[in-house]
Backbone and ligand atoms as CSV (ligand in chain L), in Angstrom:
chain,resi,resn,atom,element,x,y,z
A,1,UNK,N,N,25.920,-6.377,-16.662
A,1,UNK,CA,C,25.538,-5.718,-15.397
A,1,UNK,C,C,24.845,-4.382,-15.672
A,2,UNK,N,N,25.412,-3.620,-16.670
A,2,UNK,CA,C,24.817,-2.314,-16.974
A,2,UNK,C,C,23.380,-2.472,-17.487
A,3,UNK,N,N,23.169,-3.497,-18.355
A,3,UNK,CA,C,21.822,-3.736,-18.890
A,3,UNK,C,C,20.878,-4.143,-17.755
A,4,UNK,N,N,21.383,-4.996,-16.850
A,4,UNK,CA,C,20.537,-5.438,-15.729
A,4,UNK,C,C,20.135,-4.242,-14.862
A,5,UNK,N,N,21.126,-3.352,-14.596
A,5,UNK,CA,C,20.834,-2.170,-13.773
A,5,UNK,C,C,19.764,-1.298,-14.429
A,6,UNK,N,N,19.897,-1.108,-15.761
A,6,UNK,CA,C,18.923,-0.253,-16.460
A,6,UNK,C,C,17.523,-0.852,-16.376
A,7,UNK,N,N,17.432,-2.180,-16.613
A,7,UNK,CA,C,16.121,-2.844,-16.569
A,7,UNK,C,C,15.541,-2.785,-15.155
A,8,UNK,N,N,16.403,-3.080,-14.150
A,8,UNK,CA,C,15.923,-3.059,-12.760
A,8,UNK,C,C,15.440,-1.659,-12.356
A,9,UNK,N,N,16.203,-0.643,-12.761
A,9,UNK,CA,C,15.806,0.734,-12.394
A,9,UNK,C,C,14.470,1.096,-13.042
A,10,UNK,N,N,14.321,0.685,-14.335
A,10,UNK,CA,C,13.047,0.987,-15.018
A,10,UNK,C,C,11.883,0.310,-14.294
A,11,UNK,N,N,12.047,-0.992,-14.002
A,11,UNK,CA,C,10.973,-1.729,-13.309
A,11,UNK,C,C,10.710,-1.081,-11.951
A,12,UNK,N,N,11.806,-0.799,-11.208
A,12,UNK,CA,C,11.677,-0.279,-9.838
A,12,UNK,C,C,10.949,1.068,-9.819
A,13,UNK,N,N,11.396,1.977,-10.652
A,13,UNK,CA,C,10.837,3.339,-10.554
A,13,UNK,C,C,9.419,3.382,-11.141
A,14,UNK,N,N,9.175,2.673,-12.265
A,14,UNK,CA,C,7.815,2.699,-12.833
A,14,UNK,C,C,6.816,2.021,-11.890
A,15,UNK,N,N,7.207,0.872,-11.307
A,15,UNK,CA,C,6.245,0.196,-10.417
A,15,UNK,C,C,6.043,0.997,-9.130
A,16,UNK,N,N,7.132,1.626,-8.619
A,16,UNK,CA,C,6.997,2.436,-7.390
A,16,UNK,C,C,6.070,3.631,-7.633
A,17,UNK,N,N,6.214,4.274,-8.807
A,17,UNK,CA,C,5.333,5.419,-9.125
A,17,UNK,C,C,3.879,4.959,-9.092
A,18,UNK,N,N,3.625,3.807,-9.741
A,18,UNK,CA,C,2.234,3.348,-9.836
A,18,UNK,C,C,1.679,2.977,-8.452
A,19,UNK,N,N,2.499,2.263,-7.682
A,19,UNK,CA,C,2.050,1.809,-6.351
A,19,UNK,C,C,1.767,3.003,-5.437
A,20,UNK,N,N,2.797,3.849,-5.223
A,20,UNK,CA,C,2.630,4.949,-4.263
A,20,UNK,C,C,1.639,5.980,-4.803
A,21,UNK,N,N,1.714,6.253,-6.112
A,21,UNK,CA,C,0.801,7.253,-6.708
A,21,UNK,C,C,-0.656,6.841,-6.564
A,22,UNK,N,N,-0.968,5.572,-6.889
A,22,UNK,CA,C,-2.385,5.197,-6.817
A,22,UNK,C,C,-2.859,5.102,-5.367
A,23,UNK,N,N,-1.953,4.724,-4.448
A,23,UNK,CA,C,-2.343,4.670,-3.031
A,23,UNK,C,C,-2.660,6.079,-2.519
A,24,UNK,N,N,-1.815,7.055,-2.899
A,24,UNK,CA,C,-2.049,8.437,-2.455
A,24,UNK,C,C,-3.333,8.997,-3.065
A,25,UNK,N,N,-3.543,8.729,-4.360
A,25,UNK,CA,C,-4.754,9.232,-5.025
A,25,UNK,C,C,-6.007,8.658,-4.340
A,26,UNK,N,N,-5.966,7.340,-4.043
A,26,UNK,CA,C,-7.119,6.701,-3.404
A,26,UNK,C,C,-7.383,7.304,-2.021
A,27,UNK,N,N,-6.300,7.457,-1.214
A,27,UNK,CA,C,-6.494,7.940,0.164
A,27,UNK,C,C,-6.871,9.411,0.224
A,28,UNK,N,N,-6.224,10.236,-0.614
A,28,UNK,CA,C,-6.438,11.686,-0.494
A,28,UNK,C,C,-7.655,12.190,-1.272
A,29,UNK,N,N,-8.024,11.494,-2.380
A,29,UNK,CA,C,-9.110,12.020,-3.223
A,29,UNK,C,C,-10.304,11.077,-3.346
A,30,UNK,N,N,-10.040,9.826,-3.802
A,30,UNK,CA,C,-11.149,8.932,-4.143
A,30,UNK,C,C,-12.030,8.597,-2.933
A,31,UNK,N,N,-11.407,8.109,-1.849
A,31,UNK,CA,C,-12.209,7.702,-0.674
A,31,UNK,C,C,-12.931,8.906,-0.052
A,32,UNK,N,N,-12.231,10.073,0.189
A,32,UNK,CA,C,-12.977,11.218,0.742
A,32,UNK,C,C,-14.113,11.682,-0.176
A,33,UNK,N,N,-13.888,11.656,-1.499
A,33,UNK,CA,C,-14.925,12.140,-2.417
A,33,UNK,C,C,-16.150,11.233,-2.403
A,34,UNK,N,N,-15.940,9.915,-2.170
A,34,UNK,CA,C,-17.058,8.962,-2.247
A,34,UNK,C,C,-17.668,8.620,-0.896
A,35,UNK,N,N,-16.983,9.034,0.208
A,35,UNK,CA,C,-17.443,8.540,1.513
A,35,UNK,C,C,-18.814,9.086,1.894
A,36,UNK,N,N,-19.240,10.197,1.288
A,36,UNK,CA,C,-20.561,10.732,1.652
A,36,UNK,C,C,-21.691,9.976,0.947
A,37,UNK,N,N,-21.364,9.145,-0.063
A,37,UNK,CA,C,-22.437,8.384,-0.721
A,37,UNK,C,C,-22.048,6.910,-0.837
A,38,UNK,N,N,-22.368,6.104,0.210
A,38,UNK,CA,C,-21.964,4.696,0.255
A,38,UNK,C,C,-22.421,3.888,-0.967
A,39,UNK,N,N,-23.603,4.221,-1.539
A,39,UNK,CA,C,-24.087,3.434,-2.682
A,39,UNK,C,C,-23.150,3.605,-3.880
A,40,UNK,N,N,-22.736,4.869,-4.135
A,40,UNK,CA,C,-21.817,5.129,-5.265
A,40,UNK,C,C,-20.472,4.463,-4.971
A,41,UNK,N,N,-20.031,4.578,-3.697
A,41,UNK,CA,C,-18.755,3.960,-3.296
A,41,UNK,C,C,-18.800,2.456,-3.601
A,42,UNK,N,N,-19.924,1.794,-3.271
A,42,UNK,CA,C,-20.075,0.358,-3.518
A,42,UNK,C,C,-19.937,0.040,-5.002
A,43,UNK,N,N,-20.568,0.881,-5.855
A,43,UNK,CA,C,-20.489,0.650,-7.309
A,43,UNK,C,C,-19.067,0.820,-7.821
A,44,UNK,N,N,-18.401,1.881,-7.336
A,44,UNK,CA,C,-17.023,2.131,-7.786
A,44,UNK,C,C,-16.119,0.979,-7.350
A,45,UNK,N,N,-16.279,0.527,-6.078
A,45,UNK,CA,C,-15.443,-0.584,-5.586
A,45,UNK,C,C,-15.688,-1.864,-6.389
A,46,UNK,N,N,-16.979,-2.093,-6.741
A,46,UNK,CA,C,-17.290,-3.300,-7.535
A,46,UNK,C,C,-16.617,-3.201,-8.912
A,47,UNK,N,N,-16.645,-1.999,-9.500
A,47,UNK,CA,C,-16.003,-1.794,-10.809
A,47,UNK,C,C,-14.497,-2.020,-10.721
A,48,UNK,N,N,-13.882,-1.521,-9.641
A,48,UNK,CA,C,-12.436,-1.698,-9.470
A,48,UNK,C,C,-12.102,-3.175,-9.268
A,49,UNK,N,N,-13.009,-3.898,-8.538
A,49,UNK,CA,C,-12.786,-5.329,-8.305
A,49,UNK,C,C,-12.841,-6.096,-9.628
A,50,UNK,N,N,-13.820,-5.711,-10.497
A,50,UNK,CA,C,-13.927,-6.392,-11.801
A,50,UNK,C,C,-12.651,-6.224,-12.606
A,51,UNK,N,N,-12.012,-5.051,-12.460
A,51,UNK,CA,C,-10.763,-4.814,-13.202
A,51,UNK,C,C,-9.541,-5.340,-12.454
A,52,UNK,N,N,-9.772,-6.094,-11.386
A,52,UNK,CA,C,-8.687,-6.713,-10.591
A,52,UNK,C,C,-7.642,-5.706,-10.132
A,53,UNK,N,N,-8.119,-4.540,-9.693
A,53,UNK,CA,C,-7.179,-3.475,-9.312
A,53,UNK,C,C,-6.317,-3.882,-8.114
A,54,UNK,N,N,-6.893,-4.655,-7.169
A,54,UNK,CA,C,-6.113,-5.042,-5.992
A,54,UNK,C,C,-4.965,-5.967,-6.389
A,55,UNK,N,N,-5.278,-6.943,-7.274
A,55,UNK,CA,C,-4.243,-7.884,-7.718
A,55,UNK,C,C,-3.123,-7.124,-8.441
A,56,UNK,N,N,-3.533,-6.174,-9.318
A,56,UNK,CA,C,-2.532,-5.393,-10.066
A,56,UNK,C,C,-1.623,-4.637,-9.082
A,57,UNK,N,N,-2.241,-4.005,-8.059
A,57,UNK,CA,C,-1.429,-3.245,-7.087
A,57,UNK,C,C,-0.503,-4.161,-6.297
A,58,UNK,N,N,-0.988,-5.382,-5.981
A,58,UNK,CA,C,-0.133,-6.329,-5.242
A,58,UNK,C,C,1.072,-6.729,-6.098
A,59,UNK,N,N,0.822,-6.954,-7.405
A,59,UNK,CA,C,1.926,-7.340,-8.300
A,59,UNK,C,C,2.929,-6.189,-8.413
A,60,UNK,N,N,2.379,-4.959,-8.564
A,60,UNK,CA,C,3.231,-3.784,-8.734
A,60,UNK,C,C,4.076,-3.547,-7.466
A,61,UNK,N,N,3.468,-3.746,-6.273
A,61,UNK,CA,C,4.214,-3.575,-5.016
A,61,UNK,C,C,5.299,-4.652,-4.918
A,62,UNK,N,N,4.958,-5.899,-5.313
A,62,UNK,CA,C,5.956,-6.981,-5.255
A,62,UNK,C,C,7.117,-6.670,-6.208
A,63,UNK,N,N,6.801,-6.148,-7.409
A,63,UNK,CA,C,7.867,-5.797,-8.362
A,63,UNK,C,C,8.772,-4.712,-7.791
A,64,UNK,N,N,8.158,-3.716,-7.119
A,64,UNK,CA,C,8.948,-2.628,-6.515
A,64,UNK,C,C,9.911,-3.195,-5.479
A,65,UNK,N,N,9.376,-4.061,-4.601
A,65,UNK,CA,C,10.199,-4.575,-3.503
A,65,UNK,C,C,11.291,-5.526,-4.025
A,66,UNK,N,N,10.916,-6.430,-4.966
A,66,UNK,CA,C,11.910,-7.396,-5.464
A,66,UNK,C,C,13.018,-6.699,-6.253
A,67,UNK,N,N,12.622,-5.747,-7.144
A,67,UNK,CA,C,13.658,-5.039,-7.914
A,67,UNK,C,C,14.504,-4.199,-6.957
A,68,UNK,N,N,13.859,-3.615,-5.919
A,68,UNK,CA,C,14.595,-2.810,-4.938
A,68,UNK,C,C,15.607,-3.649,-4.172
A,69,UNK,N,N,15.184,-4.866,-3.772
A,69,UNK,CA,C,16.111,-5.741,-3.029
A,69,UNK,C,C,17.325,-6.102,-3.885
A,70,UNK,N,N,17.067,-6.387,-5.175
A,70,UNK,CA,C,18.189,-6.744,-6.069
A,70,UNK,C,C,19.116,-5.525,-6.266
A,71,UNK,N,N,18.517,-4.331,-6.418
A,71,UNK,CA,C,19.330,-3.115,-6.583
A,71,UNK,C,C,20.173,-2.873,-5.323
A,72,UNK,N,N,19.542,-3.097,-4.169
A,72,UNK,CA,C,20.248,-2.882,-2.902
A,72,UNK,C,C,21.390,-3.897,-2.758
A,73,UNK,N,N,21.131,-5.124,-3.195
A,73,UNK,CA,C,22.158,-6.179,-3.153
A,73,UNK,C,C,23.353,-5.761,-4.020
A,74,UNK,N,N,23.056,-5.217,-5.218
A,74,UNK,CA,C,24.144,-4.803,-6.131
A,74,UNK,C,C,24.897,-3.606,-5.525
A,75,UNK,N,N,24.140,-2.565,-5.108
A,75,UNK,CA,C,24.773,-1.345,-4.588
A,75,UNK,C,C,25.627,-1.619,-3.356
A,76,UNK,N,N,25.158,-2.557,-2.499
A,76,UNK,CA,C,25.856,-2.778,-1.231
A,76,UNK,C,C,26.834,-3.947,-1.322
A,77,UNK,N,N,27.096,-4.419,-2.554
A,77,UNK,CA,C,28.005,-5.556,-2.768
A,77,UNK,C,C,27.636,-6.729,-1.852
A,78,UNK,N,N,26.353,-7.138,-1.942
A,78,UNK,CA,C,25.902,-8.303,-1.156
A,78,UNK,C,C,25.556,-7.958,0.277
A,79,UNK,N,N,24.893,-6.807,0.457
A,79,UNK,CA,C,24.450,-6.340,1.791
A,79,UNK,C,C,25.627,-6.206,2.770
A,80,UNK,N,N,26.752,-5.663,2.296
A,80,UNK,CA,C,27.928,-5.464,3.163
A,80,UNK,C,C,27.612,-4.408,4.213
A,81,UNK,N,N,28.018,-4.672,5.471
A,81,UNK,CA,C,27.683,-3.757,6.583
A,81,UNK,C,C,28.242,-2.360,6.337
A,82,UNK,N,N,29.426,-2.274,5.713
A,82,UNK,CA,C,30.065,-0.972,5.472
A,82,UNK,C,C,29.173,-0.031,4.674
A,83,UNK,N,N,28.440,-0.586,3.704
A,83,UNK,CA,C,27.567,0.254,2.866
A,83,UNK,C,C,26.475,0.907,3.724
A,84,UNK,N,N,25.921,0.124,4.660
A,84,UNK,CA,C,24.813,0.649,5.477
A,84,UNK,C,C,25.314,1.591,6.586
A,85,UNK,N,N,26.655,1.662,6.746
A,85,UNK,CA,C,27.203,2.620,7.723
A,85,UNK,C,C,27.309,4.002,7.064
A,86,UNK,N,N,27.294,4.053,5.716
A,86,UNK,CA,C,27.359,5.357,5.031
A,86,UNK,C,C,25.972,6.000,5.061
A,87,UNK,N,N,25.930,7.340,4.935
A,87,UNK,CA,C,24.639,8.046,4.995
A,87,UNK,C,C,23.724,7.582,3.857
A,88,UNK,N,N,24.306,7.404,2.651
A,88,UNK,CA,C,23.486,6.963,1.508
A,88,UNK,C,C,22.930,5.562,1.744
A,89,UNK,N,N,23.793,4.646,2.192
A,89,UNK,CA,C,23.350,3.267,2.434
A,89,UNK,C,C,22.278,3.204,3.509
A,90,UNK,N,N,22.506,3.997,4.583
A,90,UNK,CA,C,21.520,4.005,5.677
A,90,UNK,C,C,20.175,4.532,5.178
A,91,UNK,N,N,20.232,5.593,4.355
A,91,UNK,CA,C,18.974,6.188,3.875
A,91,UNK,C,C,18.229,5.205,2.959
A,92,UNK,N,N,18.978,4.522,2.064
A,92,UNK,CA,C,18.307,3.517,1.217
A,92,UNK,C,C,17.729,2.392,2.082
A,93,UNK,N,N,18.503,1.965,3.108
A,93,UNK,CA,C,18.052,0.864,3.980
A,93,UNK,C,C,16.783,1.226,4.741
A,94,UNK,N,N,16.781,2.439,5.360
A,94,UNK,CA,C,15.601,2.858,6.142
A,94,UNK,C,C,14.396,3.020,5.209
A,95,UNK,N,N,14.641,3.588,4.021
A,95,UNK,CA,C,13.527,3.783,3.072
A,95,UNK,C,C,12.963,2.445,2.616
A,96,UNK,N,N,13.860,1.475,2.400
A,96,UNK,CA,C,13.404,0.146,1.981
A,96,UNK,C,C,12.540,-0.472,3.084
A,97,UNK,N,N,12.987,-0.317,4.342
A,97,UNK,CA,C,12.198,-0.841,5.476
A,97,UNK,C,C,10.828,-0.187,5.525
A,98,UNK,N,N,10.793,1.131,5.298
A,98,UNK,CA,C,9.505,1.847,5.319
A,98,UNK,C,C,8.590,1.323,4.209
A,99,UNK,N,N,9.160,1.055,3.017
A,99,UNK,CA,C,8.344,0.559,1.898
A,99,UNK,C,C,7.771,-0.822,2.222
A,100,UNK,N,N,8.583,-1.664,2.868
A,100,UNK,CA,C,8.107,-3.020,3.194
A,100,UNK,C,C,6.997,-2.941,4.252
A,101,UNK,N,N,7.179,-2.040,5.244
A,101,UNK,CA,C,6.120,-1.854,6.256
A,101,UNK,C,C,4.833,-1.353,5.596
A,102,UNK,N,N,4.984,-0.449,4.622
A,102,UNK,CA,C,3.803,0.073,3.912
A,102,UNK,C,C,3.053,-1.069,3.233
A,103,UNK,N,N,3.806,-1.995,2.621
A,103,UNK,CA,C,3.157,-3.124,1.931
A,103,UNK,C,C,2.454,-4.039,2.930
A,104,UNK,N,N,3.119,-4.320,4.067
A,104,UNK,CA,C,2.522,-5.225,5.066
A,104,UNK,C,C,1.227,-4.616,5.603
A,105,UNK,N,N,1.273,-3.312,5.949
A,105,UNK,CA,C,0.080,-2.659,6.510
A,105,UNK,C,C,-1.045,-2.587,5.487
A,106,UNK,N,N,-0.655,-2.258,4.253
A,106,UNK,CA,C,-1.667,-2.067,3.232
A,106,UNK,C,C,-2.342,-3.389,2.836
A,107,UNK,N,N,-1.505,-4.409,2.493
A,107,UNK,CA,C,-2.081,-5.666,1.984
A,107,UNK,C,C,-2.377,-6.676,3.093
A,108,UNK,N,N,-1.689,-6.516,4.264
A,108,UNK,CA,C,-1.891,-7.477,5.340
A,108,UNK,C,C,-2.940,-7.041,6.351
A,109,UNK,N,N,-3.185,-5.719,6.481
A,109,UNK,CA,C,-4.145,-5.244,7.490
A,109,UNK,C,C,-5.307,-4.478,6.833
A,110,UNK,N,N,-4.983,-3.409,6.072
A,110,UNK,CA,C,-6.053,-2.547,5.556
A,110,UNK,C,C,-6.968,-3.279,4.553
A,111,UNK,N,N,-6.369,-3.970,3.574
A,111,UNK,CA,C,-7.199,-4.625,2.547
A,111,UNK,C,C,-8.108,-5.708,3.133
A,112,UNK,N,N,-7.573,-6.623,3.995
A,112,UNK,CA,C,-8.474,-7.632,4.574
A,112,UNK,C,C,-9.592,-6.986,5.400
A,113,UNK,N,N,-9.266,-5.889,6.154
A,113,UNK,CA,C,-10.304,-5.244,6.978
A,113,UNK,C,C,-11.391,-4.659,6.068
A,114,UNK,N,N,-10.976,-4.032,4.962
A,114,UNK,CA,C,-11.959,-3.424,4.057
A,114,UNK,C,C,-12.802,-4.495,3.344
A,115,UNK,N,N,-12.152,-5.615,2.988
A,115,UNK,CA,C,-12.890,-6.699,2.318
A,115,UNK,C,C,-13.944,-7.269,3.267
A,116,UNK,N,N,-13.538,-7.452,4.545
A,116,UNK,CA,C,-14.478,-7.981,5.554
A,116,UNK,C,C,-15.605,-6.958,5.785
A,117,UNK,N,N,-15.237,-5.649,5.782
A,117,UNK,CA,C,-16.248,-4.600,5.977
A,117,UNK,C,C,-17.301,-4.669,4.868
A,118,UNK,N,N,-16.859,-4.963,3.633
A,118,UNK,CA,C,-17.802,-5.071,2.505
A,118,UNK,C,C,-18.802,-6.199,2.753
A,119,UNK,N,N,-18.285,-7.362,3.255
A,119,UNK,CA,C,-19.159,-8.512,3.507
A,119,UNK,C,C,-20.128,-8.194,4.647
A,120,UNK,N,N,-19.617,-7.527,5.714
A,120,UNK,CA,C,-20.486,-7.199,6.860
A,120,UNK,C,C,-21.554,-6.186,6.417
A,121,UNK,N,N,-21.168,-5.220,5.575
A,121,UNK,CA,C,-22.137,-4.218,5.094
A,121,UNK,C,C,-23.258,-4.905,4.312
A,122,UNK,N,N,-22.921,-5.942,3.532
A,122,UNK,CA,C,-23.936,-6.670,2.759
A,122,UNK,C,C,-24.880,-7.412,3.706
A,123,UNK,N,N,-24.317,-8.046,4.772
A,123,UNK,CA,C,-25.173,-8.752,5.737
A,123,UNK,C,C,-26.080,-7.761,6.453
A,124,UNK,N,N,-25.533,-6.576,6.764
A,124,UNK,CA,C,-26.302,-5.550,7.466
A,124,UNK,C,C,-27.500,-5.110,6.616
A,125,UNK,N,N,-27.257,-4.933,5.324
A,125,UNK,CA,C,-28.333,-4.495,4.437
A,125,UNK,C,C,-29.431,-5.553,4.353
A,126,UNK,N,N,-29.031,-6.846,4.502
A,126,UNK,CA,C,-30.005,-7.931,4.367
A,126,UNK,C,C,-30.692,-8.274,5.685
A,127,UNK,N,N,-30.176,-7.755,6.819
A,127,UNK,CA,C,-30.708,-8.166,8.129
A,127,UNK,C,C,-31.840,-7.257,8.609
A,128,UNK,N,N,-32.881,-7.898,9.172
A,128,UNK,CA,C,-34.023,-7.115,9.683
A,128,UNK,C,C,-34.065,-7.175,11.208
A,129,UNK,N,N,-33.261,-8.058,11.802
A,129,UNK,CA,C,-33.253,-8.260,13.254
A,129,UNK,C,C,-32.499,-7.109,13.949
A,130,UNK,N,N,-33.160,-6.427,14.916
A,130,UNK,CA,C,-32.586,-5.253,15.581
A,130,UNK,C,C,-31.254,-5.517,16.262
A,131,UNK,N,N,-31.208,-6.602,17.103
A,131,UNK,CA,C,-29.970,-6.896,17.851
A,131,UNK,C,C,-28.842,-7.256,16.896
A,132,UNK,N,N,-29.211,-8.043,15.868
A,132,UNK,CA,C,-28.224,-8.461,14.865
A,132,UNK,C,C,-27.664,-7.239,14.124
A,133,UNK,N,N,-28.559,-6.295,13.793
A,133,UNK,CA,C,-28.139,-5.073,13.077
A,133,UNK,C,C,-27.172,-4.261,13.940
A,134,UNK,N,N,-27.467,-4.203,15.246
A,134,UNK,CA,C,-26.604,-3.436,16.158
A,134,UNK,C,C,-25.199,-4.060,16.212
A,135,UNK,N,N,-25.185,-5.414,16.297
A,135,UNK,CA,C,-23.893,-6.113,16.366
A,135,UNK,C,C,-23.097,-5.894,15.064
A,136,UNK,N,N,-23.822,-6.013,13.925
A,136,UNK,CA,C,-23.142,-5.851,12.631
A,136,UNK,C,C,-22.628,-4.421,12.455
A,137,UNK,N,N,-23.431,-3.435,12.927
A,137,UNK,CA,C,-23.019,-2.027,12.782
A,137,UNK,C,C,-21.750,-1.771,13.579
A,138,UNK,N,N,-21.712,-2.331,14.812
A,138,UNK,CA,C,-20.512,-2.082,15.621
A,138,UNK,C,C,-19.299,-2.791,15.002
A,139,UNK,N,N,-19.505,-4.012,14.453
A,139,UNK,CA,C,-18.385,-4.717,13.796
A,139,UNK,C,C,-17.908,-3.924,12.572
A,140,UNK,N,N,-18.889,-3.398,11.808
A,140,UNK,CA,C,-18.554,-2.634,10.597
A,140,UNK,C,C,-17.732,-1.393,10.951
A,141,UNK,N,N,-18.162,-0.680,12.016
A,141,UNK,CA,C,-17.427,0.534,12.414
A,141,UNK,C,C,-15.992,0.199,12.813
A,142,UNK,N,N,-15.835,-0.903,13.567
A,142,UNK,CA,C,-14.495,-1.321,14.000
A,142,UNK,C,C,-13.608,-1.652,12.801
A,143,UNK,N,N,-14.185,-2.382,11.830
A,143,UNK,CA,C,-13.395,-2.772,10.652
A,143,UNK,C,C,-13.006,-1.552,9.830
A,144,UNK,N,N,-13.963,-0.612,9.683
A,144,UNK,CA,C,-13.663,0.599,8.901
A,144,UNK,C,C,-12.558,1.406,9.572
A,145,UNK,N,N,-12.647,1.497,10.926
A,145,UNK,CA,C,-11.631,2.266,11.663
A,145,UNK,C,C,-10.255,1.606,11.470
A,146,UNK,N,N,-10.217,0.272,11.602
A,146,UNK,CA,C,-8.930,-0.421,11.454
A,146,UNK,C,C,-8.365,-0.220,10.040
A,147,UNK,N,N,-9.262,-0.351,9.024
A,147,UNK,CA,C,-8.831,-0.191,7.622
A,147,UNK,C,C,-8.312,1.216,7.362
A,148,UNK,N,N,-9.015,2.222,7.913
A,148,UNK,CA,C,-8.620,3.606,7.660
A,148,UNK,C,C,-7.284,3.932,8.323
A,149,UNK,N,N,-7.137,3.492,9.615
A,149,UNK,CA,C,-5.883,3.780,10.324
A,149,UNK,C,C,-4.721,3.084,9.603
A,150,UNK,N,N,-4.906,1.787,9.257
A,150,UNK,CA,C,-3.811,1.042,8.621
A,150,UNK,C,C,-3.451,1.654,7.278
A,151,UNK,N,N,-4.462,2.075,6.476
A,151,UNK,CA,C,-4.091,2.599,5.159
A,151,UNK,C,C,-3.484,3.996,5.270
A,152,UNK,N,N,-3.893,4.781,6.305
A,152,UNK,CA,C,-3.273,6.108,6.473
A,152,UNK,C,C,-1.804,5.960,6.875
A,153,UNK,N,N,-1.539,5.020,7.821
A,153,UNK,CA,C,-0.145,4.816,8.244
A,153,UNK,C,C,0.668,4.255,7.063
A,154,UNK,N,N,0.040,3.365,6.258
A,154,UNK,CA,C,0.748,2.797,5.099
A,154,UNK,C,C,1.120,3.891,4.101
A,155,UNK,N,N,0.206,4.844,3.865
A,155,UNK,CA,C,0.511,5.954,2.948
A,155,UNK,C,C,1.685,6.770,3.506
A,156,UNK,N,N,1.688,6.973,4.845
A,156,UNK,CA,C,2.793,7.707,5.482
A,156,UNK,C,C,4.132,7.000,5.236
A,157,UNK,N,N,4.152,5.661,5.435
A,157,UNK,CA,C,5.402,4.916,5.219
A,157,UNK,C,C,5.785,4.944,3.725
A,158,UNK,N,N,4.785,4.888,2.844
A,158,UNK,CA,C,5.067,4.945,1.399
A,158,UNK,C,C,5.715,6.270,1.034
A,159,UNK,N,N,5.190,7.360,1.614
A,159,UNK,CA,C,5.754,8.691,1.344
A,159,UNK,C,C,7.170,8.809,1.899
A,160,UNK,N,N,7.366,8.226,3.104
A,160,UNK,CA,C,8.697,8.248,3.716
A,160,UNK,C,C,9.687,7.497,2.815
A,161,UNK,N,N,9.257,6.321,2.322
A,161,UNK,CA,C,10.124,5.522,1.455
A,161,UNK,C,C,10.468,6.295,0.181
A,162,UNK,N,N,9.450,6.889,-0.466
A,162,UNK,CA,C,9.678,7.601,-1.720
A,162,UNK,C,C,10.609,8.796,-1.489
A,163,UNK,N,N,10.409,9.523,-0.361
A,163,UNK,CA,C,11.240,10.696,-0.084
A,163,UNK,C,C,12.685,10.268,0.170
A,164,UNK,N,N,12.851,9.187,0.957
A,164,UNK,CA,C,14.200,8.706,1.258
A,164,UNK,C,C,14.925,8.266,-0.001
A,165,UNK,N,N,14.221,7.508,-0.868
A,165,UNK,CA,C,14.842,7.029,-2.113
A,165,UNK,C,C,15.261,8.207,-2.985
A,166,UNK,N,N,14.440,9.264,-2.972
A,166,UNK,CA,C,14.719,10.417,-3.842
A,166,UNK,C,C,15.984,11.176,-3.411
A,167,UNK,N,N,16.272,11.175,-2.081
A,167,UNK,CA,C,17.406,12.001,-1.628
A,167,UNK,C,C,18.641,11.186,-1.216
A,168,UNK,N,N,18.490,9.841,-1.186
A,168,UNK,CA,C,19.547,9.000,-0.596
A,168,UNK,C,C,20.936,9.268,-1.180
A,169,UNK,N,N,21.023,9.497,-2.493
A,169,UNK,CA,C,22.343,9.686,-3.114
A,169,UNK,C,C,22.995,11.004,-2.720
A,170,UNK,N,N,22.194,11.939,-2.214
A,170,UNK,CA,C,22.710,13.304,-2.004
A,170,UNK,C,C,22.885,13.653,-0.526
A,171,UNK,N,N,22.682,12.649,0.376
A,171,UNK,CA,C,22.832,12.961,1.808
A,171,UNK,C,C,24.278,12.688,2.254
L,1,HEM,C1,C,7.560,2.971,-1.812
L,1,HEM,C2,C,8.362,2.245,-2.497
L,1,HEM,C3,C,9.585,2.770,-3.213
L,1,HEM,C4,C,9.743,3.917,-3.934
L,1,HEM,C5,C,8.709,5.006,-4.204
L,1,HEM,C6,C,11.088,3.916,-4.445
L,1,HEM,C7,C,11.632,4.879,-5.274
L,1,HEM,C8,C,12.920,4.898,-5.761
L,1,HEM,C9,C,13.485,5.903,-6.623
L,1,HEM,C10,C,12.743,7.115,-7.175
L,1,HEM,C11,C,14.785,5.574,-6.844
L,1,HEM,C12,C,15.812,6.348,-7.697
L,1,HEM,C13,C,16.738,7.124,-6.754
L,1,HEM,C14,C,17.994,7.624,-7.418
L,1,HEM,O1,O,18.398,7.118,-8.470
L,1,HEM,O2,O,18.626,8.539,-6.860
L,1,HEM,C15,C,15.036,4.364,-6.123
L,1,HEM,C16,C,16.251,3.730,-6.105
L,1,HEM,C17,C,16.524,2.644,-5.330
L,1,HEM,N1,N,15.647,1.919,-4.541
L,1,HEM,FE1,FE,13.706,2.344,-4.240
L,1,HEM,N2,N,11.732,2.794,-3.995
L,1,HEM,C18,C,10.841,2.057,-3.240
L,1,HEM,C19,C,11.055,0.851,-2.592
L,1,HEM,C20,C,12.291,0.241,-2.484
L,1,HEM,C21,C,12.584,-0.981,-1.761
L,1,HEM,C22,C,11.536,-1.814,-1.018
L,1,HEM,C23,C,13.930,-1.205,-1.885
L,1,HEM,C24,C,14.765,-2.323,-1.349
L,1,HEM,C25,C,14.314,-3.353,-0.698
L,1,HEM,C26,C,14.500,-0.164,-2.688
L,1,HEM,C27,C,15.828,-0.030,-3.043
L,1,HEM,C28,C,16.333,0.910,-3.910
L,1,HEM,C29,C,17.750,0.998,-4.312
L,1,HEM,C30,C,18.878,0.093,-3.845
L,1,HEM,C31,C,17.854,2.075,-5.212
L,1,HEM,C32,C,19.138,2.562,-5.920
L,1,HEM,C33,C,19.197,1.911,-7.293
L,1,HEM,C34,C,20.448,2.261,-8.084
L,1,HEM,O3,O,21.537,2.078,-7.573
L,1,HEM,O4,O,20.316,2.706,-9.198
L,1,HEM,N3,N,13.473,0.698,-3.036
L,1,HEM,N4,N,13.893,3.961,-5.464
């Protein structure tokens, strides 16, 4: 059990650092720095796609959640209600919920919207028809807005989860 706990904690904390850290870096620095030059942004995104960065982040988020669920199962002796009535149990539970919401928003809403925005931007660049360009521009703006809102809220939930996990033992 002790060896399992050590391995789970290592997987959980290293994958959580990578997931939340890279999401924060992307939202706070990378996207704002590149948003003024769409051509450079396109090149950087293509480079990240070649390195399968999205797949890596999805795996890392899944590792965080799965190791977290197993740790929670062990700590709460099989999700016993009494554990979640304590301040520590409640804080771990709420933080876990926030982390899962962050994953759903990030991979279920923001990423698909951004991927679709990339395809619409390519069609827009290739289209010469005025009405078609107007329709594509409005679709692109809507997708970008949805992607930005979803990823900002996801970063908020990720930060909430990380903060809760950090203090749960001491509340
Ligand atoms: C944003 C994602 C997450 C981050 C940044 C994160 C971070 C952390 C950190 C830093 C700790 C160590 C706290 C300490 O030892 O005092 C921890 C522990 C823990 N986390 Fe998370 N976590 C995340 C997601 C999750 C999820 C999704 C779950 C459950 C479904 C979970 C369940 C747990 C549990 C039960 C512990 C205590 C482990 C133990 O008893 O040693 N975490 N987490």
